[in-house]
C-alpha positions as CSV (number, residue, x, y, z in Angstrom):
1,M,97.5,74.6,102.4
2,F,97.1,75.7,106.7
3,T,97.9,72.7,109.1
4,P,96.1,72.6,112.7
5,L,97.8,73.3,114.9
6,R,98.5,71.7,117.9
7,D,96.0,70.9,120.2
8,E,95.9,74.3,123.2
9,P,95.4,72.3,127.0
10,L,92.0,74.4,128.4
11,P,91.9,76.4,131.6
12,R,92.3,75.0,134.3
13,R,89.0,75.2,135.5
14,E,87.6,74.3,132.7
15,L,89.5,70.6,132.9
16,L,88.5,70.7,136.4
17,R,85.1,70.8,135.4
18,R,85.0,68.2,131.9
19,T,86.8,66.3,134.5
20,A,84.4,66.2,136.9
21,A,82.0,66.3,134.9
22,G,82.9,62.7,133.2
23,G,84.1,61.4,136.1
24,V,80.1,61.4,137.6
25,A,79.3,60.0,134.2
26,V,81.7,57.4,134.6
27,S,80.2,56.1,138.3
28,V,76.9,56.6,137.4
29,G,77.6,54.3,134.0
30,A,79.5,51.5,136.3
31,L,77.3,51.4,138.5
32,L,73.8,50.9,136.2
33,A,75.7,48.2,135.1
34,A,76.0,45.8,137.8
35,C,72.7,46.8,138.4
36,G,71.8,44.8,135.3
37,A,69.5,48.5,135.1
38,N,68.0,49.2,132.1
39,K,66.9,52.9,131.7
40,A,66.3,55.5,129.4
41,A,69.0,57.5,129.2
42,A,67.8,60.9,131.2
43,P,67.6,63.8,128.5
44,T,70.5,66.1,128.7
45,T,70.3,70.4,128.3
46,T,72.3,71.9,125.8
47,V,73.3,75.6,126.6
48,P,73.4,78.0,123.8
49,K,76.7,79.6,123.3
50,T,76.7,83.3,123.3
51,V,78.1,84.7,119.9
52,V,81.2,86.8,119.4
53,T,82.6,88.9,116.6
54,F,85.7,89.5,115.0
55,S,86.9,91.3,112.8
56,P,90.2,90.9,111.2
57,Y,91.4,93.1,108.7
58,R,93.5,89.9,106.4
59,G,90.0,88.3,107.6
60,T,88.1,87.0,104.5
61,V,90.7,88.8,101.7
62,S,90.8,85.5,100.0
63,K,89.0,82.1,100.7
64,T,92.9,80.7,101.5
65,V,93.0,83.6,104.3
66,Q,90.0,82.6,104.5
67,A,89.8,79.1,105.3
68,L,93.0,79.7,107.7
69,Y,91.0,81.5,110.6
70,D,88.2,79.4,109.9
71,Q,90.1,76.6,111.4
72,V,92.1,78.8,114.2
73,L,88.2,79.8,115.2
74,D,87.3,76.4,115.2
75,Q,90.4,75.6,117.6
76,F,88.6,78.1,120.3
77,N,85.3,77.0,119.9
78,S,86.2,73.4,120.4
79,Q,87.5,74.3,123.7
80,N,85.0,77.1,124.9
81,K,81.1,75.4,125.5
82,T,80.5,78.4,126.2
83,I,81.1,81.4,123.6
84,E,81.3,81.2,119.4
85,V,84.1,83.7,117.8
86,R,82.2,84.6,113.9
87,L,84.0,85.7,111.5
88,T,81.8,88.9,110.4
89,P,83.6,91.1,107.8
90,I,86.9,93.1,107.4
91,L,86.9,96.8,107.8
92,Q,90.0,97.1,106.6
93,G,92.3,99.9,108.5
94,N,88.9,102.1,108.0
95,Y,88.9,104.2,110.9
96,S,85.9,106.7,110.1
97,G,83.5,103.4,109.2
98,T,84.7,101.6,112.4
99,I,83.8,104.8,114.5
100,A,80.8,104.9,112.4
101,S,79.6,101.0,113.3
102,I,81.2,101.6,117.2
103,L,77.9,104.3,117.6
104,A,75.4,102.4,115.9
105,G,75.9,100.1,117.9
106,N,76.9,97.1,115.2
107,A,80.4,96.7,115.6
108,P,82.0,93.4,116.1
109,D,83.0,92.7,119.4
110,V,86.7,91.9,119.0
111,F,88.5,93.7,115.7
112,E,91.9,94.7,114.2
113,D,93.2,98.1,113.3
114,Y,96.7,99.7,112.2
115,D,95.8,101.7,115.8
116,S,94.3,101.9,118.5
117,T,95.1,106.3,118.1
118,P,91.9,107.0,116.6
119,Y,90.2,105.6,119.2
120,T,91.1,105.5,123.0
121,E,90.7,109.5,121.3
122,A,87.6,109.4,121.0
123,G,86.5,106.4,124.2
124,Y,85.7,104.3,122.0
125,L,88.2,101.2,123.3
126,L,87.0,99.3,126.7
127,D,89.4,99.6,129.4
128,I,91.4,95.9,129.6
129,S,93.2,96.6,132.2
130,G,91.8,94.8,134.9
131,Y,91.6,91.5,133.0
132,L,95.7,92.1,132.5
133,K,96.0,91.5,136.1
134,G,98.5,88.5,137.1
135,H,99.5,88.0,133.4
136,D,103.0,88.4,132.0
137,M,103.5,92.2,130.5
138,S,106.8,91.5,130.0
139,I,106.2,89.3,126.8
140,F,105.0,91.6,125.3
141,N,107.0,94.9,123.8
142,A,107.6,98.0,125.9
143,S,107.3,100.6,122.6
144,T,103.4,98.8,122.4
145,I,102.0,98.5,125.0
146,S,103.3,101.9,126.1
147,H,101.2,103.4,122.9
148,F,98.4,101.8,123.3
149,T,97.8,102.9,127.4
150,V,96.1,105.8,128.0
151,G,96.3,107.5,131.4
152,G,97.4,104.5,133.5
153,K,95.1,102.0,131.5
154,I,95.2,99.6,128.4
155,Y,93.2,100.0,125.9
156,A,94.3,97.3,123.4
157,M,96.8,94.4,122.5
158,P,99.4,94.5,119.7
159,V,98.5,92.6,116.3
160,S,102.9,91.5,116.0
161,I,105.9,92.5,117.4
162,E,107.5,94.4,114.5
163,S,110.6,95.6,113.7
164,M,113.2,96.5,111.0
165,V,116.5,96.3,109.6
166,T,118.5,97.0,106.6
167,A,118.8,95.4,103.2
168,V,122.9,95.0,102.3
169,N,123.3,94.1,98.1
170,L,127.0,92.8,99.2
171,S,127.6,92.0,95.4
172,L,127.4,95.8,95.3
173,L,129.7,96.7,98.0
174,D,131.7,93.8,96.8
175,T,131.8,94.6,93.3
176,A,133.3,98.5,94.1
177,G,135.6,97.3,96.5
178,V,134.2,98.0,99.6
179,A,134.7,95.8,102.5
180,L,131.5,94.7,104.5
181,P,130.2,97.0,107.2
182,P,130.4,94.9,110.9
183,Q,127.1,93.6,112.2
184,N,127.2,97.0,114.8
185,W,127.1,99.2,112.8
186,T,127.2,102.6,113.0
187,V,125.7,106.2,111.8
188,E,128.9,107.5,110.1
189,Q,129.7,103.4,108.2
190,A,126.6,103.4,107.3
191,Q,126.8,106.7,105.5
192,S,130.3,106.0,104.2
193,V,129.1,103.3,102.3
194,Y,126.1,104.9,101.2
195,E,128.2,107.9,99.4
196,T,130.3,104.6,97.5
197,L,126.8,102.9,96.7
198,A,125.3,106.5,95.0
199,K,125.7,107.9,91.8
200,P,123.7,110.3,89.5
201,A,122.3,109.5,86.7
202,T,122.8,109.3,82.9
203,T,121.9,109.2,80.0
204,S,121.8,105.4,80.2
205,E,121.8,104.9,83.9
206,P,118.9,106.0,86.2
207,A,119.9,107.2,89.3
208,H,122.1,105.5,92.1
209,Y,121.1,105.9,95.6
210,G,123.3,104.3,98.6
211,G,120.6,104.3,101.1
212,A,117.2,105.2,101.9
213,I,115.6,106.9,104.5
214,Y,111.8,105.8,105.8
215,F,109.2,108.0,105.5
216,L,105.5,108.0,107.2
217,S,103.2,111.2,106.4
218,G,105.7,113.3,105.8
219,Y,108.0,113.0,108.3
220,P,111.0,110.3,109.6
221,V,109.9,107.6,111.0
222,P,111.0,108.1,114.9
223,M,113.3,105.3,115.4
224,Y,116.1,108.1,114.0
225,L,115.5,110.5,116.4
226,H,116.2,107.6,119.2
227,G,119.2,106.9,117.4
228,Y,120.5,111.0,118.5
229,G,118.6,110.5,122.0
230,A,116.3,112.8,120.5
231,T,112.1,112.3,120.8
232,Y,109.4,114.3,118.4
233,V,107.3,115.1,121.4
234,D,108.9,116.4,125.1
235,P,108.7,113.4,127.0
236,T,108.4,115.4,130.4
237,N,105.5,116.8,128.5
238,A,103.7,115.2,126.0
239,T,102.5,118.7,124.7
240,M,105.1,120.0,123.9
241,C,107.1,119.3,120.2
242,A,111.2,118.2,121.2
243,L,112.2,119.2,117.3
244,G,114.2,121.8,118.5
245,A,116.4,119.6,121.0
246,T,120.6,120.5,120.0
247,K,120.4,115.8,119.4
248,A,117.2,116.2,116.9
249,I,118.8,118.7,115.0
250,D,121.9,116.8,115.4
251,C,119.3,113.7,113.8
252,G,117.4,115.9,111.4
253,T,120.8,117.2,109.2
254,Y,122.3,113.7,109.2
255,L,119.3,113.1,107.5
256,F,118.5,115.1,105.2
257,G,122.5,116.0,104.4
258,L,121.9,112.5,102.7
259,L,118.9,113.3,100.9
260,S,119.6,116.8,100.2
261,T,123.0,115.4,98.1
262,N,120.9,112.2,96.6
263,V,123.0,110.2,98.6
264,C,119.7,108.7,99.7
265,N,116.0,108.9,99.0
266,Q,112.8,108.6,100.7
267,L,110.9,105.7,101.0
268,I,107.5,105.2,100.6
269,G,106.0,101.9,100.8
270,S,108.2,99.5,99.1
271,S,111.9,99.7,97.1
272,T,112.2,96.0,96.9
273,A,112.1,96.2,93.1
274,D,114.7,99.1,93.2
275,F,117.4,96.6,95.3
276,A,116.1,93.5,93.3
277,A,117.8,96.1,90.2
278,A,120.8,97.3,91.9
279,T,119.7,100.6,92.1
280,L,120.3,100.7,95.7
281,G,122.3,99.2,97.5
282,T,120.7,99.4,101.0
283,T,117.4,99.0,101.7
284,L,114.9,99.2,104.6
285,C,113.1,95.5,105.1
286,G,110.0,95.9,108.2
287,S,109.3,92.0,109.2
288,W,105.6,92.9,107.2
289,M,108.1,93.2,103.6
290,I,109.7,90.0,104.0
291,P,108.0,88.3,101.8
292,Q,108.4,90.7,98.8
293,F,112.3,90.0,99.8
294,L,111.5,87.0,98.2
295,N,111.8,88.0,94.5
296,V,115.1,89.6,94.9
297,P,117.3,87.7,92.0
298,A,118.7,84.1,93.3
299,G,122.4,85.5,91.4
300,V,122.2,88.6,93.8
301,D,124.2,88.1,97.3
302,W,122.3,90.1,100.0
303,D,122.0,90.0,103.9
304,F,120.4,92.2,106.6
305,Y,122.3,94.2,108.6
306,P,120.6,96.4,111.6
307,M,119.5,99.9,111.9
308,P,123.0,101.5,111.5
309,A,123.3,103.1,115.1
310,G,123.3,106.9,116.4
311,P,125.0,108.1,119.3
312,V,122.9,106.5,121.2
313,G,122.6,102.8,120.2
314,S,120.3,101.2,117.1
315,F,116.8,101.7,117.5
316,T,113.6,100.3,114.5
317,Y,110.7,100.5,114.0
318,G,108.0,98.7,116.0
319,S,103.9,98.5,114.6
320,A,100.9,100.2,116.6
321,A,98.3,97.5,114.8
322,M,96.0,96.5,118.1
323,Y,93.1,94.2,118.4
324,G,90.1,95.8,120.5
325,I,87.0,95.7,121.5
326,P,84.4,99.0,121.7
327,T,83.0,99.7,124.2
328,T,80.0,99.0,122.9
329,T,80.4,96.0,123.1
330,K,77.5,93.0,124.9
331,H,79.7,91.2,125.7
332,A,82.9,91.8,127.4
333,E,83.3,89.1,129.5
334,E,83.6,86.9,126.1
335,A,85.3,88.9,124.4
336,W,88.0,89.5,126.6
337,A,88.4,85.3,127.0
338,F,88.5,85.3,122.9
339,L,91.2,88.4,122.7
340,E,93.6,86.5,125.5
341,W,93.3,83.9,123.7
342,I,94.4,85.1,120.1
343,T,97.2,87.8,122.0
344,F,98.5,85.0,125.1
345,E,98.1,81.8,123.0
346,P,100.3,80.8,120.4
347,N,97.5,79.3,118.0
348,L,96.2,82.3,116.0
349,Q,99.8,83.7,116.2
350,N,101.5,80.9,114.3
351,A,98.4,80.8,111.4
352,L,100.2,84.3,111.0
353,I,103.3,83.3,110.1
354,Q,102.4,80.9,107.8
355,M,100.4,82.5,105.6
356,F,101.9,85.9,106.0
357,L,105.8,85.7,107.6
358,L,104.3,88.0,110.1
359,P,105.9,88.7,112.9
360,P,104.7,87.3,117.1
361,A,102.5,89.3,119.4
362,T,104.7,88.1,121.8
363,I,108.4,88.3,122.6
364,P,109.2,84.2,122.6
365,L,107.4,82.9,120.3
366,Y,110.3,85.2,118.2
367,D,112.2,81.7,118.0
368,N,109.3,80.2,115.6
369,W,108.9,82.9,113.2
370,V,112.2,82.6,112.4
371,S,112.2,79.3,112.0
372,L,109.0,79.5,110.7
373,V,110.3,82.0,107.9
374,K,113.3,79.4,107.2
375,T,110.4,76.3,106.5
376,Y,108.1,78.9,104.5
377,A,110.2,81.0,102.7
378,P,113.8,78.7,101.7
379,P,115.6,81.7,99.9
380,L,115.7,83.5,103.0
381,A,116.4,80.2,105.1
382,K,120.7,82.1,105.0
383,K,119.8,85.0,106.2
384,N,120.5,86.7,109.2
385,L,116.6,86.8,110.5
386,G,117.9,87.0,113.9
387,T,118.6,91.1,112.7
388,F,114.5,91.2,113.4
389,Q,114.6,89.1,116.9
390,S,117.0,91.1,117.7
391,S,116.0,94.6,117.0
392,V,112.4,93.6,119.2
393,A,114.0,95.5,122.1
394,N,114.4,98.1,120.8
395,S,111.0,99.0,118.5
396,V,110.2,101.9,119.1
397,V,105.8,102.8,117.9
398,P,105.9,105.2,115.4
399,A,102.9,106.7,116.1
400,E,104.8,108.5,119.3
401,F,102.9,111.6,119.1
402,T,100.2,111.4,122.3
403,Y,98.3,114.9,120.5
404,N,94.6,115.2,119.8
405,S,94.5,116.1,116.4
406,T,96.5,114.8,113.3
407,D,97.1,118.9,113.0
408,A,100.0,118.3,115.2
409,F,101.7,115.8,112.0
410,A,100.7,117.9,109.7
411,L,103.1,120.5,110.8
412,V,105.5,118.7,111.5
413,A,105.3,116.6,107.5
414,Q,105.0,120.5,106.4
415,G,107.7,121.8,108.2
416,M,110.2,118.3,106.9
417,S,108.8,119.3,103.2
418,E,110.0,122.7,103.4
419,I,113.8,121.6,104.0
420,L,113.4,119.0,101.0
421,K,111.9,121.4,98.6
422,S,113.8,124.7,99.2
423,Q,117.0,123.2,101.2
424,A,116.3,124.9,104.3
425,A,118.4,125.0,107.3
426,V,117.3,122.0,109.3
427,P,118.4,124.1,112.7
428,E,116.1,126.9,112.2
429,V,112.9,124.7,110.7
430,F,113.2,122.3,113.1
431,T,113.0,125.1,115.5
432,A,110.1,126.6,114.0
433,T,108.2,123.7,113.9
434,A,108.0,123.3,117.3
435,S,107.2,126.7,118.5
436,Q,104.0,125.8,115.8
437,V,103.2,122.8,117.0
438,D,103.3,123.8,121.0
439,T,100.9,127.0,120.1
440,Y,98.7,125.1,118.3
441,E,98.4,122.6,121.2
442,Q,98.3,125.6,124.4
443,S,95.4,126.6,121.9
444,Q,93.6,122.9,121.8
445,A,94.3,122.7,125.5
446,Q,92.3,126.4,126.8
447,Q,90.0,125.5,123.5
448,A,89.1,122.0,125.2
449,S,89.1,123.9,129.0
450,H,87.1,126.7,127.7
451,T,84.4,124.0,126.9
452,S,84.4,121.4,129.6
453,A,84.0,125.3,131.3
454,A,80.9,125.3,129.4
455,N,79.5,122.7,129.9
456,N,79.3,122.4,133.6
């Protein structure tokens, strides 16, 4: 059952307005009483509220979740005398459906989605940079805000600062006689653990893997490359692919070496069942996956570790989930007032922690997240939850491509698939893939230039 969160202080302007109004009422009342007056009270005028619609993609999936959102919105609505926020049907990451509603002029005034990129590329999100002046942006993950920034303008706000860590089956390590790795373990130390725990399939048992490599849309997520000081995209030219760089090739050689020898497998979705069954010695746990680890048998000794550090450090997976305001809204000021409240104030963030164990959108609330996870998920109370918190500073949003088309992603995924299926050499495939992406991007730029010239 959702418990009402603490009442938040009213904005100073609203507080002064109410105090002033209250003071006048008391003074008049006292004066009338002193004079013995017995007159009918003057009629009051009720100012209609502006209705703002809000569509969270978790919003109405159950009565319990609906009640949670209703209580949070009641808190905002009770504090605000000019705006009423109402839930509208959830869109659930349906980019084409959301864009259609924006074009039709009936999109929600504030909506949540998995990523801002499809909307910023098409120009469908309101620039909120002006509203953010004077706000302390250091409370957010820098990679996330950078992802929402196009041409120096910010178009969305984060839903959550997520991170990914490693869950290690300590019972398996003990059985294998492997010493526990240090919390600041490296990719070399992780490889040693993976190789010790991996076993080929037999007639009586399935294959055992030492670890899992996280793939997204057919390619390893960028956190691995960042650990080697590499990226998918050239930092000096966002239209150029950087997979051909030596550091990127070094990272790819490490990852695909683990996969090709069946020391590790691909993590696509969740692997907690394999982890619980001890056929996977270590696995990855994103902060959004935490509820799944409540199902690990009580007899299994395990704990959270940071992502193993590459040559330049340990990096983790970041979330691109966003709240945005469509350009078609008729209530931009009111929509921003609500968006500002749900991202800078703790009410909705704390409620999402309670319901989904979802990490907060701001770094200062992470202490509260750790505390609430221990409260709402007692089996995890003694786990190293601080690992998630300490990893936030190195959280990397996965969709770091700034290309104008998902075709660039498809080219990268195609190259990765070639390595996995045919055991093709990493250096050659990475270099060829980078060249293909660059050629594609150059053709896109030329086409855009011709179109612009024709229109002018």
